[in-house]
Every structure is written in structure tokens, then in C-alpha cells.
N, C-alpha and C positions, 0 to 999 in steps of 0.2 A: 504494500500500500504506500502510495506516495503522498507526502504532505507538501503543499505549496502555499505561498502567502496569498491570502484572500484579501477582502476589503478591510481596510484599517489595520492591516498587519495580522489579522486573525488567521488561524490555520484553516486551510481548505483541503478536504480529503478527496482523493481521487481513487477510483477502483477499490473501494473498501466496503466491506459488509458492515452492518450495524454493530456486530460483535467486535470487529476490528476497531472501528471508530470509538466505541465505548471503552475498550481496553486502553487505547491510546490516550484518550482524554483522562481516564482514571489514573494512568501512570504519570501523566504530565501535571495535572492539576488536582488530583485526588477526587474524592466524592463531592467535595464542595464545588469543584469545577464542572462536574457532571450535572449538578443540579442548578448551576448558575442560570438565572433568568426564569426559573420556574414560577416564582410568585407573580411577577408581572404578566407572564403568559396566562396564568390561571385567572388573574383579575381581568384580563382582556376578554377571555372566553366565557367567564361565568355569567354575565348578563344575557348573552345570546343563548347559552345553554338553558338558562332558567326560562326564558321566553319560549323556546322550542318545547321544553318539557310541559310548561303550563298550557300551551296551545294544544299539544297532543292530548293531555288529560281532559281539557275542556271539550275537544272534539269527540273523544271517546265517550264521555258522559252524555253528550248530546245525542250521538248515534245509538247508544244503549237505550236511552229514554225513548227515542223515536221507534226503535224496534219493539220495545215493550208496549208502546201505545198502539202499535199495529198488530199486536198479538203474536209477535215472533220472539223467540228466545235464543 
């Protein structure tokens, strides 16, 4: 696996599997480096995930009620 300089001097991996990249990051930066950026990424995705989940649940409840009112189960 080759490592070349990417944007802003960050490492860019070429021809590597997820396992190889994970091992390389863990060796170079430890587990802290592996988890770097996790909190901002979760904060970015959490609102969209909660909207998606609540929309799914509302739709499910609506169609279940619709089926029950038409005598289907």
C-alpha cells in the first residue's frame, strides 16, 4: 500500500483495503487518530438521521391505521 501526500499534507492511501488503512492509521496515530473527527461527523449526521427515523415511524403508523380502518391486518 502506498501513502502519498493529500490535501493539506494529510496522508492519502492508494491501493489499500480498509484493514490496511486502519492498521496504518492505528500504528501512526494510535486509536485517538483513528477516531479523530468522529464527534463532528456524528453531530453533522444526527439531525438528518432523526428526521428520517421520525418520518419513517410516522408513515408506518399512518399506513397501519389506514389498513386497520379498511379491515386489513
